[in-house]
Structure formats: C-alpha cells, structure tokens
Kinemage of the C-alpha trace (Angstrom):
@kinemage 1
@onewidth
@group {chain A} dominant
@subgroup {mainchain}
@vectorlist {calphas} color= white
{ca met a 1} P -62.138 -42.667 119.792
{ca ser a 2} L -61.478 -44.930 116.831
{ca asn a 3} L -63.955 -47.058 114.928
{ca his a 4} L -63.826 -50.782 115.496
{ca ile a 5} L -63.289 -53.109 112.576
{ca gly a 6} L -66.634 -53.957 111.058
{ca asp a 7} L -68.348 -50.891 112.522
{ca pro a 8} L -71.102 -50.051 110.022
{ca gly a 9} L -71.036 -46.333 110.877
{ca his a 10} L -74.459 -46.427 112.538
{ca gly a 11} L -76.174 -44.822 109.573
{ca his a 12} L -74.288 -41.526 109.610
{ca ser a 13} L -74.778 -40.921 105.904
{ca pro a 14} L -76.736 -38.510 103.718
{ca ala a 15} L -79.135 -41.332 102.799
{ca ala a 16} L -79.862 -42.187 106.419
{ca trp a 17} L -80.238 -38.574 107.539
{ca thr a 18} L -82.561 -37.722 104.650
{ca ala a 19} L -84.743 -40.760 105.304
{ca val a 20} L -84.931 -40.055 109.036
{ca val a 21} L -85.801 -36.374 108.570
{ca ile a 22} L -88.582 -37.201 106.103
{ca met a 23} L -89.949 -39.889 108.411
{ca leu a 24} L -89.793 -37.615 111.480
{ca val a 25} L -91.758 -34.959 109.604
{ca ala a 26} L -94.288 -37.619 108.568
{ca val a 27} L -94.766 -38.867 112.131
{ca thr a 28} L -95.040 -35.318 113.476
{ca leu a 29} L -97.611 -34.318 110.868
{ca gly a 30} L -99.496 -37.571 111.361
{ca thr a 31} L -99.711 -36.912 115.091
{ca val a 32} L -100.975 -33.361 114.554
{ca phe a 33} L -103.513 -34.500 111.971
{ca tyr a 34} L -104.678 -37.311 114.268
{ca trp a 35} L -105.119 -34.787 117.076
{ca phe a 36} L -107.314 -32.608 114.832
{ca asp a 37} L -109.255 -35.671 113.599
{ca leu a 38} L -108.234 -35.383 109.939
{ca pro a 39} L -108.032 -39.048 108.855
{ca val a 40} L -107.248 -38.356 105.194
{ca leu a 41} L -104.179 -36.348 106.193
{ca val a 42} L -103.172 -39.008 108.735
{ca trp a 43} L -103.105 -41.516 105.879
{ca ala a 44} L -101.203 -39.028 103.712
{ca ser a 45} L -98.636 -38.796 106.518
{ca ala a 46} L -98.398 -42.585 106.570
{ca ala a 47} L -97.709 -42.472 102.832
{ca leu a 48} L -95.010 -39.834 103.429
{ca leu a 49} L -93.438 -42.207 105.943
{ca val a 50} L -93.145 -44.840 103.221
{ca val a 51} L -91.768 -42.198 100.830
{ca gly a 52} L -89.019 -41.443 103.368
{ca leu a 53} L -88.071 -45.105 103.469
{ca ile a 54} L -87.976 -45.324 99.685
{ca val a 55} L -85.940 -42.109 99.338
{ca gly a 56} L -83.374 -43.418 101.820
{ca trp a 57} L -83.128 -46.719 99.958
{ca ile a 58} L -82.748 -44.980 96.582
{ca met a 59} L -80.071 -42.648 97.941
{ca ala a 60} L -78.190 -45.601 99.436
{ca lys a 61} L -78.317 -47.397 96.079
{ca ala a 62} L -77.089 -44.199 94.382
{ca gly a 63} L -73.955 -44.243 96.541
{ca tyr a 64} L -74.904 -41.973 99.432
{ca gly a 65} L -75.188 -44.764 102.014
{ca val a 66} L -72.627 -45.683 104.660
{ca asn a 67} L -70.508 -47.787 102.292
{ca gly a 68} L -71.451 -45.882 99.148
{ca ala a 69} L -69.019 -44.558 96.580
{ca lys a 70} L -70.180 -40.957 97.034
{ca tyr a 71} L -69.884 -40.963 100.821
{ca ser a 72} L -66.736 -40.565 102.870
{ca thr a 73} L -66.670 -41.098 106.612
{ca lys a 74} L -65.789 -38.150 108.772
{ca glu a 75} L -63.899 -38.240 112.040
{ca his a 76} L -65.806 -36.940 115.038
C-alpha cells in the first residue's frame, strides 16, 4: 500500500512514540494512584503527562518528528 500525497504519516516518528509512551505511563500510574487514594501522586502523574507532551514537542523541534531532518519514513 502506498502513501497518498499529503499523508502526514500519522505520527509514526520517534517524537510521537516517545511522547505517547510517556503519556501512557502517566495515565496508568495516575489510575493506580487514584485507586489507592494517593492524591499527591495522582497530581504527579498529571505533571508527567504534561512532561510527555513537552518531550514530544521538543523532539519534533529537534528533527525527530514526522517531517524532521533526522527522521526518515519506513515502508511497512
């Protein structure tokens, strides 16, 4: 299957994967901490969620995003 013209790649980049993994860990930890009624750690998990977003943005600006200079698309 070939990519269509203008296909953004759907975020298959190191920046996107890193951001998503960090945010998934944050949501998972936040859920566990909520279950055990640990509000300080729930808020720490919320902060980690924001960190994941920032890390993804920084990596994209550093060239590891979909159209970045340090990223090359791979055929599936």
